[in-house]
Jmol script that loads the backbone (N, CA, C; Angstrom):
load data "model"
ATOM      1  N   MET A   1      60.960   8.145  90.331  1.00  0.00           N
ATOM      2  CA  MET A   1      61.372   6.761  89.875  1.00  0.00           C
ATOM      3  C   MET A   1      60.472   5.704  90.222  1.00  0.00           C
ATOM      4  N   LEU A   2      60.070   5.790  91.660  1.00  0.00           N
ATOM      5  CA  LEU A   2      59.225   4.782  92.185  1.00  0.00           C
ATOM      6  C   LEU A   2      57.838   4.961  91.610  1.00  0.00           C
ATOM      7  N   GLU A   3      57.371   6.196  91.360  1.00  0.00           N
ATOM      8  CA  GLU A   3      55.980   6.494  90.916  1.00  0.00           C
ATOM      9  C   GLU A   3      56.002   5.952  89.455  1.00  0.00           C
ATOM     10  N   THR A   4      56.916   6.049  88.732  1.00  0.00           N
ATOM     11  CA  THR A   4      56.862   5.561  87.346  1.00  0.00           C
ATOM     12  C   THR A   4      56.765   4.037  87.223  1.00  0.00           C
ATOM     13  N   VAL A   5      57.444   3.365  88.142  1.00  0.00           N
ATOM     14  CA  VAL A   5      57.341   1.922  88.314  1.00  0.00           C
ATOM     15  C   VAL A   5      55.844   1.474  88.598  1.00  0.00           C
ATOM     16  N   VAL A   6      55.377   2.307  89.605  1.00  0.00           N
ATOM     17  CA  VAL A   6      53.963   1.931  89.974  1.00  0.00           C
ATOM     18  C   VAL A   6      52.869   2.210  88.788  1.00  0.00           C
ATOM     19  N   VAL A   7      53.266   3.267  88.197  1.00  0.00           N
ATOM     20  CA  VAL A   7      52.236   3.525  86.921  1.00  0.00           C
ATOM     21  C   VAL A   7      52.467   2.380  85.951  1.00  0.00           C
ATOM     22  N   VAL A   8      53.517   2.083  85.673  1.00  0.00           N
ATOM     23  CA  VAL A   8      53.782   0.901  84.498  1.00  0.00           C
ATOM     24  C   VAL A   8      53.104  -0.419  85.203  1.00  0.00           C
ATOM     25  N   LEU A   9      53.278  -0.762  86.448  1.00  0.00           N
ATOM     26  CA  LEU A   9      52.668  -1.920  86.874  1.00  0.00           C
ATOM     27  C   LEU A   9      51.048  -1.711  86.956  1.00  0.00           C
ATOM     28  N   HIS A  10      50.565  -0.557  87.167  1.00  0.00           N
ATOM     29  CA  HIS A  10      49.282  -0.348  87.095  1.00  0.00           C
ATOM     30  C   HIS A  10      48.528  -0.517  85.735  1.00  0.00           C
ATOM     31  N   LEU A  11      49.253  -0.036  84.841  1.00  0.00           N
ATOM     32  CA  LEU A  11      48.856  -0.178  83.372  1.00  0.00           C
ATOM     33  C   LEU A  11      48.852  -1.611  83.010  1.00  0.00           C
ATOM     34  N   LEU A  12      49.898  -2.359  83.226  1.00  0.00           N
ATOM     35  CA  LEU A  12      50.099  -3.771  82.929  1.00  0.00           C
ATOM     36  C   LEU A  12      48.979  -4.648  83.567  1.00  0.00           C
ATOM     37  N   ALA A  13      48.717  -4.259  84.902  1.00  0.00           N
ATOM     38  CA  ALA A  13      47.709  -5.029  85.647  1.00  0.00           C
ATOM     39  C   ALA A  13      46.370  -4.754  84.979  1.00  0.00           C
ATOM     40  N   ALA A  14      46.058  -3.504  84.648  1.00  0.00           N
ATOM     41  CA  ALA A  14      44.721  -3.215  83.950  1.00  0.00           C
ATOM     42  C   ALA A  14      44.497  -3.956  82.654  1.00  0.00           C
ATOM     43  N   LEU A  15      45.574  -3.882  81.838  1.00  0.00           N
ATOM     44  CA  LEU A  15      45.519  -4.611  80.578  1.00  0.00           C
ATOM     45  C   LEU A  15      45.465  -6.132  80.747  1.00  0.00           C
ATOM     46  N   GLY A  16      46.062  -6.655  81.866  1.00  0.00           N
ATOM     47  CA  GLY A  16      45.934  -8.137  82.124  1.00  0.00           C
ATOM     48  C   GLY A  16      44.695  -8.530  82.422  1.00  0.00           C
ATOM     49  N   VAL A  17      43.938  -7.672  83.332  1.00  0.00           N
ATOM     50  CA  VAL A  17      42.736  -7.990  83.846  1.00  0.00           C
ATOM     51  C   VAL A  17      41.763  -8.071  82.681  1.00  0.00           C
ATOM     52  N   VAL A  18      41.747  -6.932  81.842  1.00  0.00           N
ATOM     53  CA  VAL A  18      40.942  -6.870  80.725  1.00  0.00           C
ATOM     54  C   VAL A  18      41.180  -8.036  79.756  1.00  0.00           C
ATOM     55  N   ALA A  19      42.296  -8.494  79.372  1.00  0.00           N
ATOM     56  CA  ALA A  19      42.623  -9.544  78.575  1.00  0.00           C
ATOM     57  C   ALA A  19      42.082 -10.893  79.216  1.00  0.00           C
ATOM     58  N   LEU A  20      42.366 -11.222  80.392  1.00  0.00           N
ATOM     59  CA  LEU A  20      41.985 -12.410  81.159  1.00  0.00           C
ATOM     60  C   LEU A  20      40.433 -12.509  81.281  1.00  0.00           C
ATOM     61  N   VAL A  21      39.848 -11.420  81.456  1.00  0.00           N
ATOM     62  CA  VAL A  21      38.321 -11.541  81.463  1.00  0.00           C
ATOM     63  C   VAL A  21      37.701 -11.715  80.227  1.00  0.00           C
ATOM     64  N   LEU A  22      38.275 -11.208  79.069  1.00  0.00           N
ATOM     65  CA  LEU A  22      37.747 -11.462  77.789  1.00  0.00           C
ATOM     66  C   LEU A  22      38.115 -12.982  77.427  1.00  0.00           C
ATOM     67  N   LEU A  23      39.137 -13.492  77.861  1.00  0.00           N
ATOM     68  CA  LEU A  23      39.532 -14.933  77.510  1.00  0.00           C
ATOM     69  C   LEU A  23      38.593 -15.988  78.258  1.00  0.00           C
ATOM     70  N   GLN A  24      38.071 -15.628  79.414  1.00  0.00           N
ATOM     71  CA  GLN A  24      37.367 -16.615  80.271  1.00  0.00           C
ATOM     72  C   GLN A  24      35.929 -16.835  79.599  1.00  0.00           C
ATOM     73  N   GLN A  25      35.539 -18.023  79.714  1.00  0.00           N
ATOM     74  CA  GLN A  25      34.091 -18.473  79.387  1.00  0.00           C
ATOM     75  C   GLN A  25      33.098 -17.939  80.479  1.00  0.00           C
ATOM     76  N   GLY A  26      32.077 -17.429  80.083  1.00  0.00           N
ATOM     77  CA  GLY A  26      31.030 -16.875  81.188  1.00  0.00           C
ATOM     78  C   GLY A  26      30.400 -18.075  81.820  1.00  0.00           C
ATOM     79  N   LYS A  27      29.867 -17.850  83.081  1.00  0.00           N
ATOM     80  CA  LYS A  27      29.138 -18.702  83.835  1.00  0.00           C
ATOM     81  C   LYS A  27      27.905 -19.188  83.286  1.00  0.00           C
ATOM     82  N   GLY A  28      27.270 -18.380  82.447  1.00  0.00           N
ATOM     83  CA  GLY A  28      25.940 -18.749  81.794  1.00  0.00           C
ATOM     84  C   GLY A  28      26.076 -19.327  80.453  1.00  0.00           C
ATOM     85  N   ALA A  29      27.346 -19.746  80.084  1.00  0.00           N
ATOM     86  CA  ALA A  29      27.524 -20.389  78.799  1.00  0.00           C
ATOM     87  C   ALA A  29      27.052 -21.733  78.656  1.00  0.00           C
ATOM     88  N   ASP A  30      26.847 -22.539  79.750  1.00  0.00           N
ATOM     89  CA  ASP A  30      26.263 -23.838  79.677  1.00  0.00           C
ATOM     90  C   ASP A  30      24.837 -23.868  79.858  1.00  0.00           C
ATOM     91  N   ALA A  31      24.093 -22.855  79.994  1.00  0.00           N
ATOM     92  CA  ALA A  31      22.723 -22.864  80.330  1.00  0.00           C
ATOM     93  C   ALA A  31      21.943 -23.197  79.003  1.00  0.00           C
ATOM     94  N   GLY A  32      22.304 -22.851  77.924  1.00  0.00           N
ATOM     95  CA  GLY A  32      21.720 -23.363  76.646  1.00  0.00           C
ATOM     96  C   GLY A  32      21.805 -24.792  76.446  1.00  0.00           C
ATOM     97  N   ALA A  33      22.935 -25.345  76.883  1.00  0.00           N
ATOM     98  CA  ALA A  33      23.185 -26.739  76.642  1.00  0.00           C
ATOM     99  C   ALA A  33      22.340 -27.526  77.639  1.00  0.00           C
ATOM    100  N   SER A  34      22.092 -27.038  78.703  1.00  0.00           N
ATOM    101  CA  SER A  34      21.372 -27.836  79.762  1.00  0.00           C
ATOM    102  C   SER A  34      19.861 -27.855  79.342  1.00  0.00           C
ATOM    103  N   PHE A  35      19.278 -27.043  78.627  1.00  0.00           N
ATOM    104  CA  PHE A  35      17.937 -26.999  78.233  1.00  0.00           C
ATOM    105  C   PHE A  35      17.800 -27.943  76.949  1.00  0.00           C
ATOM    106  N   GLY A  36      18.904 -27.921  76.101  1.00  0.00           N
ATOM    107  CA  GLY A  36      18.635 -28.629  74.836  1.00  0.00           C
ATOM    108  C   GLY A  36      19.044 -30.053  74.916  1.00  0.00           C
ATOM    109  N   SER A  37      20.211 -30.294  75.487  1.00  0.00           N
ATOM    110  CA  SER A  37      20.701 -31.714  75.262  1.00  0.00           C
ATOM    111  C   SER A  37      20.808 -32.381  76.670  1.00  0.00           C
ATOM    112  N   GLY A  38      20.596 -31.616  77.721  1.00  0.00           N
ATOM    113  CA  GLY A  38      20.801 -32.176  79.067  1.00  0.00           C
ATOM    114  C   GLY A  38      22.120 -32.594  79.422  1.00  0.00           C
ATOM    115  N   ALA A  39      23.175 -31.897  78.868  1.00  0.00           N
ATOM    116  CA  ALA A  39      24.545 -32.282  79.192  1.00  0.00           C
ATOM    117  C   ALA A  39      25.043 -31.914  80.588  1.00  0.00           C
ATOM    118  N   SER A  40      24.335 -30.829  81.147  1.00  0.00           N
ATOM    119  CA  SER A  40      24.805 -30.342  82.413  1.00  0.00           C
ATOM    120  C   SER A  40      23.672 -30.837  83.571  1.00  0.00           C
ATOM    121  N   ALA A  41      24.069 -31.029  84.859  1.00  0.00           N
ATOM    122  CA  ALA A  41      23.215 -31.474  85.906  1.00  0.00           C
ATOM    123  C   ALA A  41      22.414 -30.265  86.337  1.00  0.00           C
ATOM    124  N   THR A  42      23.010 -29.048  86.336  1.00  0.00           N
ATOM    125  CA  THR A  42      22.242 -27.922  86.881  1.00  0.00           C
ATOM    126  C   THR A  42      22.067 -26.887  85.606  1.00  0.00           C
ATOM    127  N   VAL A  43      21.327 -25.930  85.986  1.00  0.00           N
ATOM    128  CA  VAL A  43      21.012 -24.900  84.861  1.00  0.00           C
ATOM    129  C   VAL A  43      22.408 -24.143  84.510  1.00  0.00           C
ATOM    130  N   PHE A  44      23.176 -23.704  85.551  1.00  0.00           N
ATOM    131  CA  PHE A  44      24.328 -22.870  85.185  1.00  0.00           C
ATOM    132  C   PHE A  44      25.661 -23.649  85.303  1.00  0.00           C
ATOM    133  N   GLY A  45      25.515 -24.943  85.354  1.00  0.00           N
ATOM    134  CA  GLY A  45      26.663 -25.716  85.398  1.00  0.00           C
ATOM    135  C   GLY A  45      27.215 -25.963  86.877  1.00  0.00           C
ATOM    136  N   SER A  46      28.013 -26.801  86.966  1.00  0.00           N
ATOM    137  CA  SER A  46      28.594 -27.007  88.333  1.00  0.00           C
ATOM    138  C   SER A  46      29.588 -25.964  88.770  1.00  0.00           C
ATOM    139  N   GLN A  47      29.675 -25.676  90.077  1.00  0.00           N
ATOM    140  CA  GLN A  47      30.626 -24.792  90.612  1.00  0.00           C
ATOM    141  C   GLN A  47      31.897 -25.491  91.085  1.00  0.00           C
ATOM    142  N   GLY A  48      32.536 -25.837  90.032  1.00  0.00           N
ATOM    143  CA  GLY A  48      33.913 -26.677  90.341  1.00  0.00           C
ATOM    144  C   GLY A  48      34.979 -25.707  90.870  1.00  0.00           C
ATOM    145  N   SER A  49      36.267 -26.344  90.949  1.00  0.00           N
ATOM    146  CA  SER A  49      37.363 -25.654  91.316  1.00  0.00           C
ATOM    147  C   SER A  49      37.638 -24.486  90.316  1.00  0.00           C
ATOM    148  N   SER A  50      38.303 -23.389  90.891  1.00  0.00           N
ATOM    149  CA  SER A  50      38.542 -22.188  89.995  1.00  0.00           C
ATOM    150  C   SER A  50      39.689 -22.593  89.048  1.00  0.00           C
ATOM    151  N   THR A  51      39.697 -22.105  87.849  1.00  0.00           N
ATOM    152  CA  THR A  51      40.635 -22.425  86.894  1.00  0.00           C
ATOM    153  C   THR A  51      41.839 -21.509  87.186  1.00  0.00           C
ATOM    154  N   PHE A  52      42.938 -21.744  86.384  1.00  0.00           N
ATOM    155  CA  PHE A  52      44.151 -20.929  86.437  1.00  0.00           C
ATOM    156  C   PHE A  52      43.906 -19.543  86.070  1.00  0.00           C
ATOM    157  N   LEU A  53      43.138 -19.377  84.942  1.00  0.00           N
ATOM    158  CA  LEU A  53      42.667 -18.020  84.558  1.00  0.00           C
ATOM    159  C   LEU A  53      42.037 -17.185  85.486  1.00  0.00           C
ATOM    160  N   SER A  54      41.045 -17.843  86.195  1.00  0.00           N
ATOM    161  CA  SER A  54      40.281 -17.049  87.336  1.00  0.00           C
ATOM    162  C   SER A  54      41.068 -16.725  88.411  1.00  0.00           C
ATOM    163  N   ARG A  55      41.952 -17.505  88.773  1.00  0.00           N
ATOM    164  CA  ARG A  55      42.941 -17.266  89.982  1.00  0.00           C
ATOM    165  C   ARG A  55      43.844 -16.181  89.614  1.00  0.00           C
ATOM    166  N   PHE A  56      44.386 -16.282  88.307  1.00  0.00           N
ATOM    167  CA  PHE A  56      45.343 -15.202  87.944  1.00  0.00           C
ATOM    168  C   PHE A  56      44.669 -13.838  87.648  1.00  0.00           C
ATOM    169  N   THR A  57      43.340 -13.724  87.324  1.00  0.00           N
ATOM    170  CA  THR A  57      42.597 -12.617  87.164  1.00  0.00           C
ATOM    171  C   THR A  57      42.373 -12.003  88.614  1.00  0.00           C
ATOM    172  N   ALA A  58      42.153 -12.820  89.678  1.00  0.00           N
ATOM    173  CA  ALA A  58      42.007 -12.396  90.851  1.00  0.00           C
ATOM    174  C   ALA A  58      43.275 -11.723  91.490  1.00  0.00           C
ATOM    175  N   ILE A  59      44.464 -12.398  91.081  1.00  0.00           N
ATOM    176  CA  ILE A  59      45.757 -11.814  91.443  1.00  0.00           C
ATOM    177  C   ILE A  59      46.000 -10.367  90.851  1.00  0.00           C
ATOM    178  N   LEU A  60      45.737 -10.343  89.566  1.00  0.00           N
ATOM    179  CA  LEU A  60      45.947  -9.144  88.868  1.00  0.00           C
ATOM    180  C   LEU A  60      45.040  -8.085  89.317  1.00  0.00           C
ATOM    181  N   ALA A  61      43.708  -8.434  89.672  1.00  0.00           N
ATOM    182  CA  ALA A  61      42.737  -7.516  90.193  1.00  0.00           C
ATOM    183  C   ALA A  61      43.180  -6.925  91.525  1.00  0.00           C
ATOM    184  N   ALA A  62      43.891  -7.768  92.351  1.00  0.00           N
ATOM    185  CA  ALA A  62      44.372  -7.287  93.718  1.00  0.00           C
ATOM    186  C   ALA A  62      45.600  -6.361  93.409  1.00  0.00           C
ATOM    187  N   ALA A  63      46.440  -6.680  92.439  1.00  0.00           N
ATOM    188  CA  ALA A  63      47.711  -5.787  92.152  1.00  0.00           C
ATOM    189  C   ALA A  63      47.096  -4.450  91.557  1.00  0.00           C
ATOM    190  N   PHE A  64      46.031  -4.502  90.792  1.00  0.00           N
ATOM    191  CA  PHE A  64      45.408  -3.271  90.291  1.00  0.00           C
ATOM    192  C   PHE A  64      44.970  -2.419  91.406  1.00  0.00           C
ATOM    193  N   PHE A  65      44.324  -2.989  92.353  1.00  0.00           N
ATOM    194  CA  PHE A  65      43.764  -2.174  93.646  1.00  0.00           C
ATOM    195  C   PHE A  65      44.866  -1.533  94.378  1.00  0.00           C
ATOM    196  N   ILE A  66      45.948  -2.364  94.602  1.00  0.00           N
ATOM    197  CA  ILE A  66      47.120  -2.015  95.460  1.00  0.00           C
ATOM    198  C   ILE A  66      47.844  -0.773  94.755  1.00  0.00           C
ATOM    199  N   THR A  67      48.091  -0.944  93.364  1.00  0.00           N
ATOM    200  CA  THR A  67      48.755   0.182  92.683  1.00  0.00           C
ATOM    201  C   THR A  67      47.853   1.350  92.577  1.00  0.00           C
ATOM    202  N   SER A  68      46.563   1.252  92.584  1.00  0.00           N
ATOM    203  CA  SER A  68      45.655   2.328  92.657  1.00  0.00           C
ATOM    204  C   SER A  68      45.903   3.098  93.954  1.00  0.00           C
ATOM    205  N   LEU A  69      45.890   2.399  95.011  1.00  0.00           N
ATOM    206  CA  LEU A  69      46.120   2.985  96.259  1.00  0.00           C
ATOM    207  C   LEU A  69      47.515   3.686  96.314  1.00  0.00           C
ATOM    208  N   GLY A  70      48.492   3.097  95.754  1.00  0.00           N
ATOM    209  CA  GLY A  70      49.860   3.580  95.675  1.00  0.00           C
ATOM    210  C   GLY A  70      49.796   4.985  94.970  1.00  0.00           C
ATOM    211  N   LEU A  71      49.042   4.900  93.782  1.00  0.00           N
ATOM    212  CA  LEU A  71      49.092   6.235  92.920  1.00  0.00           C
ATOM    213  C   LEU A  71      48.277   7.330  93.676  1.00  0.00           C
ATOM    214  N   GLY A  72      47.373   6.980  94.406  1.00  0.00           N
ATOM    215  CA  GLY A  72      46.542   7.950  95.252  1.00  0.00           C
ATOM    216  C   GLY A  72      47.561   8.538  96.317  1.00  0.00           C
ATOM    217  N   PHE A  73      48.374   7.657  97.007  1.00  0.00           N
ATOM    218  CA  PHE A  73      49.306   8.181  97.932  1.00  0.00           C
ATOM    219  C   PHE A  73      50.354   9.237  97.331  1.00  0.00           C
ATOM    220  N   PHE A  74      50.674   8.771  96.152  1.00  0.00           N
ATOM    221  CA  PHE A  74      51.718   9.682  95.495  1.00  0.00           C
ATOM    222  C   PHE A  74      51.005  11.006  94.990  1.00  0.00           C
ATOM    223  N   ALA A  75      49.817  10.936  94.677  1.00  0.00           N
ATOM    224  CA  ALA A  75      49.107  12.161  94.227  1.00  0.00           C
ATOM    225  C   ALA A  75      48.989  13.127  95.414  1.00  0.00           C
ATOM    226  N   LYS A  76      48.657  12.493  96.690  1.00  0.00           N
ATOM    227  CA  LYS A  76      48.410  13.169  97.965  1.00  0.00           C
ATOM    228  C   LYS A  76      49.590  13.854  98.313  1.00  0.00           C
ATOM    229  N   GLU A  77      50.793  13.232  98.139  1.00  0.00           N
ATOM    230  CA  GLU A  77      52.119  13.831  98.568  1.00  0.00           C
ATOM    231  C   GLU A  77      52.506  14.873  97.628  1.00  0.00           C
ATOM    232  N   LYS A  78      52.223  14.799  96.307  1.00  0.00           N
ATOM    233  CA  LYS A  78      52.495  15.806  95.415  1.00  0.00           C
ATOM    234  C   LYS A  78      51.690  17.058  95.771  1.00  0.00           C
ATOM    235  N   ALA A  79      50.427  16.915  96.157  1.00  0.00           N
ATOM    236  CA  ALA A  79      49.579  18.023  96.398  1.00  0.00           C
ATOM    237  C   ALA A  79      50.024  18.761  97.723  1.00  0.00           C
ATOM    238  N   HIS A  80      50.460  17.851  98.551  1.00  0.00           N
ATOM    239  CA  HIS A  80      50.865  18.457  99.866  1.00  0.00           C
ATOM    240  C   HIS A  80      52.195  19.365  99.657  1.00  0.00           C
ATOM    241  N   THR A  81      53.015  18.874  98.815  1.00  0.00           N
ATOM    242  CA  THR A  81      54.365  19.638  98.612  1.00  0.00           C
ATOM    243  C   THR A  81      54.095  20.859  97.774  1.00  0.00           C
ATOM    244  N   LEU A  82      53.126  20.767  96.890  1.00  0.00           N
ATOM    245  CA  LEU A  82      52.687  22.062  96.135  1.00  0.00           C
ATOM    246  C   LEU A  82      52.074  22.904  97.050  1.00  0.00           C
ATOM    247  N   SER A  83      51.336  22.576  97.996  1.00  0.00           N
ATOM    248  CA  SER A  83      50.646  23.595  98.825  1.00  0.00           C
ATOM    249  C   SER A  83      51.699  24.251  99.820  1.00  0.00           C
ATOM    250  N   GLN A  84      52.831  23.482 100.179  1.00  0.00           N
ATOM    251  CA  GLN A  84      53.869  23.988 100.982  1.00  0.00           C
ATOM    252  C   GLN A  84      54.949  24.749 100.203  1.00  0.00           C
ATOM    253  N   ALA A  85      54.786  24.994  98.960  1.00  0.00           N
ATOM    254  CA  ALA A  85      55.871  25.609  98.066  1.00  0.00           C
ATOM    255  C   ALA A  85      55.896  27.047  98.250  1.00  0.00           C
ATOM    256  N   GLY A  86      55.282  27.765  99.199  1.00  0.00           N
ATOM    257  CA  GLY A  86      55.306  29.095  99.517  1.00  0.00           C
ATOM    258  C   GLY A  86      54.415  30.027  98.688  1.00  0.00           C
ATOM    259  N   LEU A  87      53.506  29.396  97.955  1.00  0.00           N
ATOM    260  CA  LEU A  87      52.526  30.163  97.203  1.00  0.00           C
ATOM    261  C   LEU A  87      51.358  30.687  98.181  1.00  0.00           C
ATOM    262  N   PRO A  88      50.983  31.814  97.936  1.00  0.00           N
ATOM    263  CA  PRO A  88      49.870  32.473  98.955  1.00  0.00           C
ATOM    264  C   PRO A  88      48.554  31.648  98.768  1.00  0.00           C
ATOM    265  N   ASP A  89      47.874  31.756  99.771  1.00  0.00           N
ATOM    266  CA  ASP A  89      46.550  31.131  99.906  1.00  0.00           C
ATOM    267  C   ASP A  89      45.585  31.698  98.844  1.00  0.00           C
ATOM    268  N   PRO A  90      44.909  30.856  98.141  1.00  0.00           N
ATOM    269  CA  PRO A  90      43.944  31.378  96.954  1.00  0.00           C
ATOM    270  C   PRO A  90      42.916  32.389  97.506  1.00  0.00           C
ATOM    271  N   ALA A  91      42.486  32.048  98.892  1.00  0.00           N
ATOM    272  CA  ALA A  91      41.561  33.026  99.370  1.00  0.00           C
ATOM    273  C   ALA A  91      42.061  34.364  99.648  1.00  0.00           C
ATOM    274  N   VAL A  92      43.337  34.502  99.865  1.00  0.00           N
ATOM    275  CA  VAL A  92      43.931  35.844  99.966  1.00  0.00           C
ATOM    276  C   VAL A  92      44.117  36.560  98.699  1.00  0.00           C
ATOM    277  N   LEU A  93      44.280  35.670  97.603  1.00  0.00           N
ATOM    278  CA  LEU A  93      44.383  36.392  96.301  1.00  0.00           C
ATOM    279  C   LEU A  93      43.077  37.025  95.766  1.00  0.00           C
ATOM    280  N   GLU A  94      41.926  36.359  96.127  1.00  0.00           N
ATOM    281  CA  GLU A  94      40.695  36.923  95.592  1.00  0.00           C
ATOM    282  C   GLU A  94      40.157  37.925  96.619  1.00  0.00           C
ATOM    283  N   VAL A  95      40.308  39.227  96.215  1.00  0.00           N
ATOM    284  CA  VAL A  95      39.781  40.269  97.111  1.00  0.00           C
ATOM    285  C   VAL A  95      38.654  40.881  96.367  1.00  0.00           C
ATOM    286  N   PRO A  96      37.535  40.867  96.874  1.00  0.00           N
ATOM    287  CA  PRO A  96      36.297  41.446  96.183  1.00  0.00           C
ATOM    288  C   PRO A  96      36.487  42.953  96.175  1.00  0.00           C
ATOM    289  N   GLN A  97      36.103  43.551  95.003  1.00  0.00           N
ATOM    290  CA  GLN A  97      36.105  45.035  94.949  1.00  0.00           C
ATOM    291  C   GLN A  97      34.674  45.487  94.946  1.00  0.00           C
ATOM    292  N   GLN A  98      34.409  46.513  95.856  1.00  0.00           N
ATOM    293  CA  GLN A  98      33.036  47.115  95.942  1.00  0.00           C
ATOM    294  C   GLN A  98      32.883  48.052  94.831  1.00  0.00           C
ATOM    295  N   LYS A  99      31.933  47.941  93.958  1.00  0.00           N
ATOM    296  CA  LYS A  99      31.680  48.903  92.967  1.00  0.00           C
ATOM    297  C   LYS A  99      30.544  49.763  93.461  1.00  0.00           C
ATOM    298  N   PRO A 100      30.589  50.984  93.124  1.00  0.00           N
ATOM    299  CA  PRO A 100      29.465  51.898  93.322  1.00  0.00           C
ATOM    300  C   PRO A 100      28.200  51.430  92.658  1.00  0.00           C
ATOM    301  N   VAL A 101      27.000  51.588  93.348  1.00  0.00           N
ATOM    302  CA  VAL A 101      25.699  51.161  92.836  1.00  0.00           C
ATOM    303  C   VAL A 101      25.427  51.937  91.593  1.00  0.00           C
ATOM    304  N   ALA A 102      25.864  53.309  91.533  1.00  0.00           N
ATOM    305  CA  ALA A 102      25.459  54.031  90.371  1.00  0.00           C
ATOM    306  C   ALA A 102      26.079  53.615  89.058  1.00  0.00           C
ATOM    307  N   ASP A 103      27.255  52.988  89.142  1.00  0.00           N
ATOM    308  CA  ASP A 103      27.890  52.458  87.905  1.00  0.00           C
ATOM    309  C   ASP A 103      27.195  51.322  87.327  1.00  0.00           C
ATOM    310  N   ASP A 104      26.517  50.523  88.148  1.00  0.00           N
ATOM    311  CA  ASP A 104      25.807  49.336  87.601  1.00  0.00           C
ATOM    312  C   ASP A 104      24.518  49.704  86.957  1.00  0.00           C
ATOM    313  N   VAL A 105      23.907  50.815  87.148  1.00  0.00           N
ATOM    314  CA  VAL A 105      22.569  51.277  86.487  1.00  0.00           C
ATOM    315  C   VAL A 105      22.936  51.844  85.170  1.00  0.00           C
ATOM    316  N   PRO A 106      22.234  51.450  84.087  1.00  0.00           N
ATOM    317  CA  PRO A 106      22.556  52.170  82.747  1.00  0.00           C
ATOM    318  C   PRO A 106      21.781  53.594  82.867  1.00  0.00           C
ATOM    319  N   VAL A 107      22.382  54.450  82.198  1.00  0.00           N
ATOM    320  CA  VAL A 107      21.896  55.798  82.157  1.00  0.00           C
ATOM    321  C   VAL A 107      21.599  56.320  80.772  1.00  0.00           C
ATOM    322  N   LEU A 108      20.390  56.545  80.349  1.00  0.00           N
ATOM    323  CA  LEU A 108      20.050  57.048  79.072  1.00  0.00           C
ATOM    324  C   LEU A 108      20.464  58.556  78.873  1.00  0.00           C
ATOM    325  N   GLU A 109      20.987  58.817  77.749  1.00  0.00           N
ATOM    326  CA  GLU A 109      21.278  60.247  77.528  1.00  0.00           C
ATOM    327  C   GLU A 109      19.992  60.979  77.134  1.00  0.00           C
ATOM    328  N   GLU A 110      19.813  62.174  77.389  1.00  0.00           N
ATOM    329  CA  GLU A 110      18.626  62.841  77.127  1.00  0.00           C
ATOM    330  C   GLU A 110      18.512  62.988  75.513  1.00  0.00           C
ATOM    331  N   GLN A 111      17.377  62.809  74.991  1.00  0.00           N
ATOM    332  CA  GLN A 111      17.259  62.754  73.501  1.00  0.00           C
ATOM    333  C   GLN A 111      16.497  64.006  73.205  1.00  0.00           C
ATOM    334  N   LYS A 112      16.713  64.555  71.894  1.00  0.00           N
ATOM    335  CA  LYS A 112      15.946  65.837  71.584  1.00  0.00           C
ATOM    336  C   LYS A 112      14.568  65.469  71.284  1.00  0.00           C
ATOM    337  N   PRO A 113      13.559  66.289  71.628  1.00  0.00           N
ATOM    338  CA  PRO A 113      12.180  65.980  71.491  1.00  0.00           C
ATOM    339  C   PRO A 113      11.921  66.210  70.003  1.00  0.00           C
ATOM    340  N   ALA A 114      11.010  65.337  69.503  1.00  0.00           N
ATOM    341  CA  ALA A 114      10.603  65.435  68.000  1.00  0.00           C
ATOM    342  C   ALA A 114       9.975  66.783  67.771  1.00  0.00           C
ATOM    343  N   SER A 115      10.386  67.320  66.633  1.00  0.00           N
ATOM    344  CA  SER A 115       9.753  68.641  66.214  1.00  0.00           C
ATOM    345  C   SER A 115       8.330  68.380  65.700  1.00  0.00           C
ATOM    346  N   ASN A 116       8.024  67.410  65.265  1.00  0.00           N
ATOM    347  CA  ASN A 116       6.603  67.255  64.753  1.00  0.00           C
ATOM    348  C   ASN A 116       6.003  66.138  65.773  1.00  0.00           C
ATOM    349  N   ALA A 117       4.867  66.413  66.167  1.00  0.00           N
ATOM    350  CA  ALA A 117       4.181  65.507  67.101  1.00  0.00           C
ATOM    351  C   ALA A 117       3.594  64.321  66.552  1.00  0.00           C
ATOM    352  N   SER A 118       3.545  64.113  65.241  1.00  0.00           N
ATOM    353  CA  SER A 118       2.916  63.042  64.638  1.00  0.00           C
ATOM    354  C   SER A 118       3.760  61.701  64.855  1.00  0.00           C
ATOM    355  N   ASP A 119       3.312  60.621  64.795  1.00  0.00           N
ATOM    356  CA  ASP A 119       3.963  59.322  64.872  1.00  0.00           C
ATOM    357  C   ASP A 119       4.686  59.013  63.639  1.00  0.00           C
ATOM    358  N   VAL A 120       4.069  59.349  62.451  1.00  0.00           N
ATOM    359  CA  VAL A 120       4.564  58.901  61.234  1.00  0.00           C
ATOM    360  C   VAL A 120       5.555  59.927  60.725  1.00  0.00           C
ATOM    361  N   PRO A 121       6.745  59.577  60.305  1.00  0.00           N
ATOM    362  CA  PRO A 121       7.705  60.554  59.759  1.00  0.00           C
ATOM    363  C   PRO A 121       7.317  61.099  58.409  1.00  0.00           C
ATOM    364  N   GLN A 122       7.558  62.297  58.209  1.00  0.00           N
ATOM    365  CA  GLN A 122       7.108  63.015  56.959  1.00  0.00           C
ATOM    366  C   GLN A 122       8.295  62.845  56.013  1.00  0.00           C
ATOM    367  N   ALA A 123       7.874  62.562  54.738  1.00  0.00           N
ATOM    368  CA  ALA A 123       8.972  62.624  53.617  1.00  0.00           C
ATOM    369  C   ALA A 123       9.123  64.038  53.172  1.00  0.00           C
ATOM    370  N   PRO A 124      10.426  64.403  52.849  1.00  0.00           N
ATOM    371  CA  PRO A 124      10.526  65.811  52.340  1.00  0.00           C
ATOM    372  C   PRO A 124       9.859  65.986  50.964  1.00  0.00           C
ATOM    373  N   GLU A 125       9.336  67.082  50.825  1.00  0.00           N
ATOM    374  CA  GLU A 125       8.473  67.361  49.613  1.00  0.00           C
ATOM    375  C   GLU A 125       9.505  67.664  48.426  1.00  0.00           C
ATOM    376  N   GLN A 126       9.222  67.052  47.309  1.00  0.00           N
ATOM    377  CA  GLN A 126       9.957  67.246  46.114  1.00  0.00           C
ATOM    378  C   GLN A 126       9.354  68.381  45.175  1.00  0.00           C
ATOM    379  N   LYS A 127      10.268  69.269  44.619  1.00  0.00           N
ATOM    380  CA  LYS A 127       9.775  70.291  43.791  1.00  0.00           C
ATOM    381  C   LYS A 127      10.033  70.008  42.410  1.00  0.00           C
TER     382      LYS A 127
END
end "model"
wireframe off; spacefill off
backbone 0.3
color backbone group
């Protein structure tokens, strides 16, 4: 139950961070205005107080990181309980089998020697 709540909060925080980042205006947006019309005192604008959107984005990002850590904790606990479920160790299950060396080597069956020593086959004569 708690894991489901953390997953839902994680997804909501991720979608919120994406939406808020796309809504905000970039820092370099005023650079073109400063070269053309001189509306800004510096090239990249003044570093004023942070807006509501940037503060809320930071809060959602922190919530995203915290829920990520929580989901990692839940995954570790699940892996620990599965390893303690009474299943045998995978190293015990994999027992290498020794094959004899002779079985690995291909053996050609003996072929009949050619009755005619010539390399070109002869066509049967027609009567």
